[in-house]
VOLO-569333 format. One line per 5 residues: number of its first residue (from 1); their letters; for each residue x, y, z of C-alpha. Coordinates in Angstrom, 2 decimals, padded with zeros to 5 digits. Each point is the difference from the previous one (the first is absolute). Example, Ala and Ser with C-alpha at 12.3 -4.5 7.8 and 13.67 -1.06 7.14 Angstrom:
1 = as = 012.30/-004.50/007.80  001.37/003.44/-000.66
This chain:
1 = xxxxx = 088.23/031.19/023.11  002.65/002.31/001.45  002.97/-002.00/001.23  001.13/002.92/002.13  -003.31/000.52/001.78
6 = xxxxx = -001.37/-003.54/000.09  002.99/-002.25/000.76  000.00/000.60/003.78  -003.60/001.12/000.53  -000.75/-003.17/001.96
11 = xxxxx = 002.65/001.01/002.55  -001.97/002.85/001.48  -000.08/002.18/-003.13  003.39/001.69/000.63  000.99/003.19/-001.79
16 = xxxxx = 001.77/-001.29/-003.14  003.38/001.65/-000.45  001.72/-002.92/-001.64  000.05/-001.17/-003.65  001.42/002.56/-002.46
21 = xxxxx = -002.97/001.48/-001.75  -001.67/003.33/000.66  -003.39/000.98/001.38  -000.30/002.64/-002.73  -001.85/-000.33/-003.28
26 = xxxxx = 002.15/-000.15/-003.11  000.14/003.21/-002.05  -003.27/000.82/-001.77  001.62/-000.42/-003.42  001.07/-003.54/000.94
31 = xxxxx = -003.47/-000.83/001.35  -001.57/001.31/-003.20  002.39/-002.00/-002.20  -000.66/-003.26/001.86  -003.74/000.69/000.06
36 = xxxxx = -000.02/000.54/-003.75  001.54/-003.45/-000.51  -002.55/-001.55/002.34  -002.90/001.65/-001.81  001.26/-001.18/-003.37
41 = xxxxx = -000.83/-003.53/001.14  002.84/-001.80/-001.79  002.50/-001.54/002.39  002.00/-002.16/-002.38  003.73/-000.08/-000.62
46 = xxxxx = 001.71/003.37/-000.34  003.25/001.21/-001.49  001.70/003.31/000.81  -000.59/002.59/-002.69  002.52/002.58/-001.16
51 = xxxxx = -001.28/002.63/002.44  000.46/-002.04/003.18  003.30/-001.44/-001.25  001.37/003.49/-000.56  -001.37/001.15/003.37
56 = xxxxx = 001.80/-002.82/001.80  003.22/000.51/-001.96  -000.10/003.73/000.71  -000.44/-000.74/003.71  003.24/-001.96/000.07
61 = xxxxx = 001.68/002.83/-001.86  -001.37/002.93/001.99  -000.50/-001.40/003.52  002.54/-002.84/000.18  002.87/001.61/-001.87
66 = xxxxx = 000.35/-002.40/-002.94  001.13/002.64/-002.48  -000.20/-002.21/-003.09  -003.14/-001.94/001.00  -001.73/-001.64/-002.94
71 = xxxxx = -003.04/-002.22/-000.34  001.99/-003.05/-001.11  001.44/-000.38/003.50  -003.42/000.08/001.70  -001.67/-003.08/001.47
76 = xxxxx = -003.55/000.13/001.37  -000.73/-001.92/003.20  -003.18/-000.92/001.92  001.50/001.60/003.13  003.42/000.43/001.55
81 = xxxxx = 000.00/-003.24/001.97  000.02/-002.13/-003.17  002.89/002.14/-001.21  002.09/-000.89/003.06  -000.59/-003.67/-000.70
86 = xxxxx = 000.83/000.44/-003.68  003.26/001.73/000.97  001.10/-003.03/002.05  -000.73/-002.33/-002.90  001.65/002.36/-002.50
91 = xxxxx = 003.18/000.10/002.08  000.02/-003.79/000.04  -000.44/-000.11/-003.78  002.81/002.54/-000.41  002.30/-002.45/001.78
96 = xxxxx = -000.86/-002.88/-002.26  -002.81/-001.38/002.14  002.03/-000.42/003.17  -001.79/000.92/003.20  001.06/003.39/001.30
101 = xxxxx = -000.08/001.45/003.49  -001.93/003.26/000.34  001.31/002.80/002.22  -002.36/002.38/001.82  000.48/002.76/002.57
106 = xxxxx = -002.26/-000.47/003.00  -002.45/000.94/001.33  -001.72/-000.21/-003.38  -003.44/-000.28/-001.56  -000.91/-003.72/000.37
111 = xxxxx = -000.32/-000.89/-003.72  003.72/000.79/-000.35  000.58/-002.89/002.41  -002.60/-002.26/-001.60  001.38/000.27/-003.55
116 = xxxxx = 002.98/-002.26/000.60  -002.09/-002.43/002.03  -002.51/-000.22/-002.85  002.88/-000.96/-002.29  001.20/-002.58/002.55
121 = xxxxx = 003.30/001.84/000.18  001.90/001.53/002.88  000.37/003.59/001.13  002.46/001.96/002.10  -001.24/002.82/002.22
126 = xxxxx = 002.11/003.07/000.68  -001.30/001.95/002.99  -000.19/003.77/-000.40  001.71/002.01/002.70  -002.14/002.05/002.38
131 = xxxxx = 001.10/003.24/001.65  -002.22/001.64/002.64  -000.32/003.64/001.02  -002.76/001.28/002.29  -002.04/-003.15/-000.62
136 = xxxxx = 000.20/000.37/-003.76  001.65/-002.77/-001.99  001.96/000.48/-003.21  001.14/-003.00/-002.03  003.10/-000.36/-002.15
141 = xxxxx = 001.82/-002.66/-001.99  002.49/-002.34/001.63  002.50/000.18/-002.84  002.34/-002.69/001.26  -002.84/-002.47/000.48
146 = xxxxx = -001.52/000.86/-003.38  003.24/-000.55/-001.88  000.63/-003.24/001.86  -003.40/-001.22/-001.14  000.38/001.12/-003.61
151 = xxxxx = 003.49/-001.47/-000.24  -001.35/-003.50/000.56  000.34/-002.00/-003.22  -003.58/-001.29/000.28  -001.64/003.42/000.47
156 = xxxxx = -001.43/001.14/-003.32  -002.68/002.58/000.88  -000.47/002.97/002.31  -003.64/000.94/000.54  000.15/003.69/000.85
161 = xxxxx = -002.69/002.40/001.21  000.34/003.75/-000.66  -001.64/001.76/001.76  000.14/-002.75/002.60  -003.02/-001.77/001.45
166 = xxxxx = -000.29/-000.06/003.01  002.74/002.33/001.30  -000.84/002.88/-002.36  003.53/000.83/-001.17  000.59/001.73/-003.31
171 = xxxxx = 003.48/-001.26/-000.86  002.46/002.72/-000.99  001.77/000.15/-003.33  003.27/-001.01/001.62  -001.70/-003.00/001.59
176 = xxxxx = -001.64/-001.04/-003.26  003.25/000.27/-001.95  001.79/-002.07/002.61  -002.72/-002.69/-000.02  000.06/-000.12/-003.79
181 = xxxxx = 003.78/-000.29/-000.15  -000.05/-002.87/002.49  -002.53/-001.82/-002.18  002.15/000.49/-003.09  003.17/-000.98/001.84
186 = xxxxx = -001.52/-003.29/001.15  -002.16/-000.65/-003.10  -003.30/000.27/001.85  -003.29/001.06/-001.60  -001.47/003.09/001.68
191 = xxxxx = -003.81/000.11/000.11  -001.05/003.43/001.27  -003.63/000.31/001.13  -000.74/003.73/-000.19  -003.76/-000.03/000.60
196 = xxxxx = 000.20/002.56/002.84  001.94/002.47/-002.12  -002.96/002.36/-000.47  -000.78/000.12/003.72  003.20/001.72/001.13
201 = xxxxx = -001.29/002.38/002.65  002.61/002.74/-000.46  001.99/-000.54/-003.17  002.09/003.12/000.53  001.31/-001.49/003.24
206 = xxxxx = 000.35/-003.56/-001.32  000.39/000.05/-003.81  -000.69/-003.24/-001.79  002.69/-001.91/-001.89  -001.51/-002.79/-002.06
211 = xxxxx = 002.20/-002.88/-001.05  -000.63/000.92/-003.63  001.45/003.46/000.48  003.51/-001.38/000.61  000.20/-002.31/-003.02
216 = xxxxx = 002.61/002.20/-001.67  001.95/000.43/003.24  000.35/-003.67/000.89  001.52/-002.08/-002.79  -001.59/-003.44/-000.19
221 = xxxxx = -003.21/000.94/001.82  -002.12/000.05/-003.16  000.52/-003.74/-000.53  -001.07/-000.77/003.57  -002.86/002.42/000.79
226 = xxxxx = -003.75/-000.55/000.41  -002.09/003.00/001.11  -003.61/-000.40/001.11  -002.76/002.44/000.85  -003.78/000.37/-000.01
231 = xxxxx = -002.69/002.64/000.55  -001.38/-002.28/002.73  001.28/001.68/003.17  -000.04/003.62/-001.13  -003.49/-000.03/-001.51
236 = xxxxx = -001.58/-002.71/002.19  -000.67/-002.45/-002.83  001.70/-003.13/001.33  -003.15/-002.00/-000.75  000.37/000.78/-003.71
241 = xxxxx = 003.02/-002.35/-000.13  002.31/001.91/-002.29  003.72/000.73/000.12  002.93/000.47/-002.35  003.58/-001.20/-000.21
246 = xxxxx = 002.67/001.79/-001.98  002.92/-002.17/-001.15  002.43/001.72/-002.34  002.08/-003.07/-000.82  -001.58/-002.20/-002.65
251 = xxxxx = 001.40/-003.30/001.30  -001.12/000.65/003.58  -003.38/001.21/-001.26  -000.45/-003.27/-001.87  000.88/-002.00/003.11
256 = xxxxx = -002.52/002.07/001.99  -002.72/-000.44/-002.63  000.45/-003.76/-000.20  000.21/-000.28/003.78  -003.34/001.78/000.20
261 = xxxxx = -001.77/-001.80/-002.81  -002.53/-001.38/002.50  -001.07/003.46/001.16  -003.63/001.04/000.13  -001.45/002.40/-002.55
266 = xxxxx = -000.11/003.71/000.76  -003.64/001.03/-000.05  -001.41/002.93/-001.97  -000.68/001.64/003.37  003.73/-000.02/000.76
271 = xxxxx = 000.96/001.60/-003.29  -002.76/002.62/000.31  001.00/000.91/003.55  003.65/000.32/-001.02  -000.74/002.23/-002.99
276 = xxxxx = -002.17/002.33/002.05  002.39/000.15/002.96  003.02/000.73/-002.18  -001.49/002.44/-002.50  -002.94/001.92/001.50
281 = xxxxx = 001.30/003.27/001.55  -002.56/-000.20/002.79  001.69/-003.17/001.28  003.26/001.86/000.61  -001.95/002.71/001.84
286 = xxxxx = -001.63/-002.77/002.07  003.43/-001.50/000.74  001.33/003.30/001.28  -002.99/000.39/002.34  000.54/-003.57/001.17
291 = xxxxx = 003.67/000.69/000.82  -000.99/003.02/002.08  -002.49/-002.09/001.98  002.40/-002.89/000.48  002.79/002.29/001.21
296 = xxxxx = -002.36/001.44/002.58  -001.09/-003.47/001.16  003.61/-001.17/000.26  000.95/003.02/002.08  -003.14/-000.39/002.13
301 = xxxxx = 000.96/-003.56/000.97  003.59/001.03/000.69  -001.18/002.77/002.30  -002.48/-002.26/001.80  002.60/-002.68/000.66
306 = xxxxx = 002.65/002.55/000.98  -002.40/001.49/002.58  -000.79/-003.39/001.55  002.38/-001.19/002.71  -000.93/-003.65/-000.48
311 = xxxxx = 000.64/000.19/-003.73  003.41/001.57/000.60  000.83/-002.75/002.50  -001.32/-003.03/-001.87  000.41/000.73/-003.73
316 = xxxxx = 001.95/001.69/-002.72  -001.56/001.12/-003.26  000.96/001.26/-003.43  -000.92/003.36/-001.49  -000.14/-001.29/-003.58
321 = xxxxx = 001.42/001.87/-002.97  -002.62/-001.65/-002.18  -003.18/-002.07/000.11  -002.82/000.08/002.54  001.62/-002.64/002.20
326 = xxxxx = 001.67/000.48/003.38  002.17/-002.79/001.42  -000.04/-000.65/003.75  002.67/-001.92/001.85  -001.61/-001.46/003.12
331 = xxxxx = 002.74/-002.10/001.63  -000.52/001.53/003.44  -003.75/-000.36/-000.27  000.35/-003.69/-000.90  002.32/-000.53/002.97
336 = xxxxx = -002.73/001.36/002.24  -003.14/-001.61/-001.45  001.62/-003.22/-001.25  -001.97/-000.16/-003.26  000.24/001.52/-003.44
341 = xxxxx = -000.70/003.70/-000.55  -002.76/-000.97/-002.42  -001.83/-002.06/002.62  000.43/002.61/002.71  -001.25/002.87/-002.12
346 = xxxxx = -002.94/-001.84/-001.54  -001.22/-001.01/003.44  -000.15/003.71/000.81  -001.94/000.97/-003.11  002.43/000.72/-002.84
351 = xxxxx = 001.22/-002.31/-002.77  003.54/000.69/-001.15  002.04/-002.05/-002.46  001.81/-002.79/001.83  003.78/000.35/-000.29
356 = xxxxx = 000.64/-003.75/-000.12  -000.73/-000.42/-003.75  002.49/002.85/-000.63  002.67/-002.09/001.80  -000.33/002.28/003.05
361 = xxxxx = -002.22/-001.68/002.61  000.61/002.71/002.61  -001.39/002.72/-002.26  -003.27/001.26/-001.45  -001.03/002.36/-002.80
366 = xxxxx = -002.52/002.84/000.04  -001.88/001.01/-003.16  -000.91/003.68/000.36  -001.80/000.44/-003.35  -003.35/000.60/001.60
371 = xxxxx = -002.22/002.79/001.30  001.37/001.84/003.02  -002.91/-001.07/002.25  000.64/-003.67/-000.83  003.71/000.49/000.55
376 = xxxxx = -000.70/001.56/003.39  -002.15/-002.98/000.98  002.93/-002.25/-000.79  002.47/002.22/001.83  -002.23/000.03/003.09
381 = xxxxx = 000.01/-003.80/-000.07  003.80/-000.07/-000.34  000.36/002.33/002.97  -002.39/-002.15/002.05  001.89/-003.15/-000.95
386 = xxxx = 003.25/001.55/001.16  -001.55/001.21/003.28  -001.18/-003.52/000.73  003.26/-001.73/-000.88
């Protein structure tokens, strides 16, 4: 029943380094909390109690920078993907029911692209800029292109990802302020997905600036801001289907709530996992150990690719600030093998995420949240695939 391990098993059982979940068990306190719900034997409708509501509100305050976070602005979601869809509908409602165009910066996590399609509305893609040094790619915002997009009269929503999936950037405070001011200037709702916030691999080097932390600095942002997060990525509980949105403005919050009135129920497992992850001290200790392991895996891949002549010739790659995802640009490889990176790599024994759904068909994504021996199997397959290109 593992999507990650079973999806491509029929294609020669490749090493799965693709979909964004981890090969590590959730923290023991989370496992115990979910197990206790299972043993209770009652799986009916659940509502968040005061403890989990305060835990979620405190998370927005302490980790996402919303200084005046309060429970009234909180909306529970059965996952982040529904929240992206609700944001598109909410932006439409905020403009009196007129269809709005959604702006996104690509490459981007595919549900950001699907949300407008699901609403049968249009989107405009703004390509991130890529700079390369010694094979390593670093992405930045194309400010002229972004403002051109947001200035369009029909654009009503910017779906933003911070830290960014898949390129791994933690956007700086200056960048976040500039993005927010553009949204205010052009009356665009800013929906900031901050689910990777707690997987910043070196926060001293790349400090986090959540959109909620600049509410007092950017006049007009409060009326246009939706922030979303979840314990799903950090604590490996994506299957518990739980996430939260924080919407300070009452009118926008009402639009979001009504736009999402068809959402699924959050299960008691989701609430229990969230409470344990956010309040049990052992979960923070677990997170710190996880960050140490992920940093080492990231650096291990970077070293392996840097030492391989074929990798240096045929690819560029990110060294992500955050997440357990490394983004490969494979234009030269595609020119040589005349097929997608996904197809070439899977034929040689490793399944990576296909770049095409991210609006980047010449790219692929590595998930390095796995044991080192499994990671090395995948790296060996990547090296072999490059040798045989």
